[in-house]
C-alpha positions as CSV (number, residue, x, y, z in Angstrom):
1,X,17.3,-39.2,-79.5
2,X,14.0,-40.6,-78.6
3,X,13.6,-40.9,-74.7
4,X,16.3,-38.1,-73.9
5,X,15.9,-35.1,-71.9
6,X,17.8,-31.8,-71.6
7,X,19.3,-31.3,-68.2
8,X,21.5,-28.3,-67.1
9,X,24.7,-29.5,-65.7
10,X,25.8,-27.3,-63.0
11,X,29.5,-26.2,-63.1
12,X,31.0,-24.6,-59.8
13,X,34.0,-22.4,-59.1
14,X,35.1,-20.9,-56.1
15,X,37.0,-17.5,-55.2
16,X,37.4,-14.9,-52.5
17,X,36.4,-11.2,-52.2
18,X,36.7,-9.0,-49.6
19,X,37.9,-11.8,-47.4
20,X,34.8,-13.9,-47.8
21,X,34.8,-17.0,-49.9
22,X,32.1,-17.0,-52.7
23,X,30.7,-19.8,-54.7
24,X,29.1,-19.3,-58.2
25,X,27.8,-21.8,-60.7
26,X,26.9,-21.6,-64.3
27,X,24.8,-23.9,-66.3
28,X,25.7,-26.1,-69.1
29,X,22.9,-27.8,-71.2
30,X,23.6,-31.2,-72.2
31,X,21.2,-34.4,-73.4
32,X,21.1,-37.2,-71.0
33,X,18.6,-40.3,-71.0
34,X,15.7,-40.5,-68.9
35,X,16.9,-43.7,-67.6
36,X,19.4,-41.8,-65.3
37,X,16.5,-40.4,-63.1
38,X,15.3,-43.2,-60.9
39,X,12.1,-41.5,-59.5
40,X,10.6,-38.3,-58.9
41,X,8.3,-36.4,-56.5
42,X,6.4,-33.1,-57.1
43,X,9.4,-30.9,-57.6
44,X,12.3,-33.2,-57.2
45,X,14.1,-35.9,-59.4
46,X,16.5,-38.3,-58.1
47,X,19.6,-39.9,-59.7
48,X,22.8,-41.6,-58.7
49,X,25.9,-39.7,-57.8
50,X,28.4,-39.4,-60.7
51,X,31.8,-37.8,-60.9
52,X,30.5,-34.5,-62.2
53,X,28.7,-34.0,-58.8
54,X,32.3,-33.6,-56.8
55,X,31.9,-30.0,-56.9
56,X,28.6,-29.8,-55.7
57,X,29.3,-32.1,-52.9
58,X,32.3,-30.3,-51.9
59,X,30.3,-27.1,-51.6
60,X,27.2,-28.7,-49.8
61,X,29.7,-30.0,-47.2
62,X,31.6,-26.7,-47.0
63,X,28.8,-25.0,-45.1
64,X,29.3,-25.3,-41.3
65,X,25.5,-25.1,-40.6
66,X,24.5,-27.9,-43.3
67,X,26.9,-30.6,-41.5
68,X,26.3,-29.1,-38.0
69,X,24.2,-32.0,-36.7
70,X,25.7,-34.9,-38.9
71,X,29.1,-35.6,-37.6
72,X,30.7,-35.4,-40.9
73,X,33.5,-33.2,-41.5
74,X,34.0,-31.2,-44.5
75,X,35.7,-32.3,-47.4
76,X,39.2,-31.1,-47.6
77,X,39.1,-30.6,-51.4
78,X,37.0,-31.1,-54.3
79,X,39.1,-34.3,-55.0
80,X,38.3,-35.9,-51.7
81,X,34.7,-35.4,-52.9
82,X,35.6,-37.1,-56.2
83,X,37.2,-39.9,-54.4
84,X,34.1,-40.6,-52.4
85,X,32.0,-40.7,-55.6
86,X,34.4,-43.3,-57.3
87,X,34.7,-45.4,-54.4
88,X,31.1,-45.5,-53.3
89,X,29.9,-49.1,-53.5
90,X,26.2,-48.9,-52.5
91,X,24.7,-48.9,-55.9
92,X,26.4,-51.7,-57.0
93,X,26.2,-53.8,-53.8
94,X,22.8,-53.1,-52.5
95,X,21.0,-51.4,-55.5
96,X,20.4,-48.2,-53.6
97,X,22.2,-45.4,-51.7
98,X,22.2,-41.7,-51.3
99,X,21.0,-39.7,-54.4
100,X,21.5,-36.4,-56.0
101,X,18.1,-34.4,-55.5
102,X,17.5,-32.1,-58.5
103,X,14.9,-29.6,-59.4
104,X,12.5,-31.2,-61.9
105,X,12.2,-28.0,-63.7
106,X,15.7,-27.1,-64.3
107,X,18.0,-30.0,-63.5
108,X,19.8,-28.0,-60.7
109,X,21.2,-30.3,-57.8
110,X,20.0,-28.8,-54.4
111,X,21.1,-31.8,-52.1
112,X,21.1,-35.4,-51.8
113,X,18.7,-37.7,-50.1
114,X,18.4,-41.7,-50.0
115,X,18.7,-45.0,-48.2
116,X,21.9,-46.3,-46.5
117,X,22.4,-50.1,-45.8
118,X,23.9,-50.4,-42.3
119,X,22.3,-53.8,-41.5
120,X,25.8,-55.1,-40.8
121,X,27.0,-52.4,-38.6
122,X,23.9,-50.9,-36.9
123,X,21.0,-53.5,-38.1
124,X,19.2,-50.5,-40.0
125,X,18.5,-49.2,-43.2
126,X,19.2,-45.5,-42.8
127,X,17.0,-42.8,-44.5
128,X,18.7,-39.5,-44.6
129,X,18.8,-36.0,-46.5
130,X,21.0,-32.9,-46.9
131,X,20.3,-29.9,-48.8
132,X,22.2,-26.5,-49.8
133,X,21.0,-23.9,-46.9
134,X,19.0,-21.7,-49.4
135,X,16.4,-24.6,-50.0
136,X,15.8,-24.9,-46.3
137,X,12.1,-24.0,-44.9
138,X,10.7,-24.7,-48.2
139,X,9.6,-28.4,-47.9
140,X,12.2,-30.0,-49.8
141,X,13.5,-32.1,-47.0
142,X,10.2,-33.4,-46.3
143,X,9.5,-34.1,-50.1
144,X,12.7,-36.0,-50.5
145,X,12.3,-37.9,-47.2
146,X,8.8,-38.7,-48.0
147,X,9.8,-39.8,-51.6
148,X,12.7,-42.1,-50.5
149,X,10.5,-43.9,-47.9
150,X,7.7,-44.5,-50.6
151,X,10.5,-45.9,-52.9
152,X,12.2,-48.0,-50.4
153,X,8.8,-49.7,-49.3
154,X,6.8,-49.7,-52.5
155,X,9.8,-50.5,-55.0
156,X,12.7,-51.9,-53.0
157,X,10.2,-53.7,-50.8
158,X,12.2,-53.1,-47.6
159,X,11.0,-54.7,-44.2
160,X,11.8,-51.6,-42.0
161,X,13.4,-48.0,-42.5
162,X,15.0,-45.9,-39.7
163,X,15.7,-42.3,-39.4
164,X,18.4,-40.6,-37.0
165,X,18.2,-37.2,-35.8
166,X,20.6,-35.3,-33.3
167,X,19.0,-34.4,-30.4
168,X,19.3,-30.6,-31.2
169,X,18.1,-31.0,-34.7
170,X,14.6,-29.7,-34.5
171,X,13.8,-29.7,-38.3
172,X,15.0,-33.3,-38.9
173,X,12.7,-34.6,-36.0
174,X,9.9,-32.7,-37.5
175,X,10.4,-34.4,-41.0
176,X,10.8,-38.0,-39.5
177,X,7.8,-37.6,-37.6
178,X,5.8,-36.1,-40.6
179,X,6.7,-38.9,-42.8
180,X,5.2,-41.4,-40.3
181,X,8.3,-42.9,-38.3
182,X,8.1,-43.4,-34.6
183,X,10.6,-42.4,-32.2
184,X,12.4,-45.1,-30.3
185,X,12.7,-44.7,-26.4
186,X,16.4,-45.1,-26.3
187,X,18.7,-42.1,-27.2
188,X,21.9,-43.6,-29.0
189,X,25.0,-42.6,-30.8
190,X,25.2,-41.4,-34.4
191,X,28.9,-40.4,-35.6
192,X,29.6,-39.2,-32.0
193,X,26.3,-37.4,-31.4
194,X,23.5,-38.3,-29.3
195,X,20.6,-39.0,-31.6
196,X,16.9,-40.2,-31.5
197,X,16.4,-43.1,-33.7
198,X,12.9,-43.3,-35.6
199,X,11.5,-46.3,-37.5
200,X,8.7,-47.7,-39.6
201,X,7.9,-51.0,-40.6
202,X,6.4,-52.1,-44.0
203,X,3.3,-53.5,-42.4
204,X,2.9,-50.0,-40.6
205,X,3.6,-48.2,-43.7
206,X,1.0,-50.1,-45.5
207,X,-1.7,-49.1,-42.9
208,X,-1.1,-45.3,-43.1
209,X,-1.2,-45.4,-46.8
210,X,-4.3,-47.4,-47.5
């Protein structure tokens, strides 16, 4: 109908060959409403997680390099990933959260990025991002982080946004600095890993974007 767009649903499957686990997907085209897309950047569109993303999230966290600096364990099964999605409260409670990042041209999911409310626990709203390894070093992390920062300040009217990066995570430090966040002096814990915290206030953001 009017207002609909065609999107490729990515369907995942796993197997083993020559003692190596392999991963493949195929595309299934379906029509969805444009309202599912919250915002876009040059190459990425952002939307909320849904139950069909369980296979993708399982695969994303199944790469040890992807979760190396996060402190997160891999999912034990796709069912565990599905349970996370089903019980994920942030969209309803706060109106925002982590979002699936898709290529605008194909609708293919390549990672996630977004804003996590941790005001009660840590006093911060955390900006985060995670991408499939084949999309590293292509600017997607920076583009997604910049888009989330803009959405947080300009649409959600947040007062302050914080990013955290493990000491050894050089690429993440670079991204947080490039989007304008300033490093705090104190090194703090993040999921059991020593990390540097970066932050930016709304007033500081408005100054650098004028």
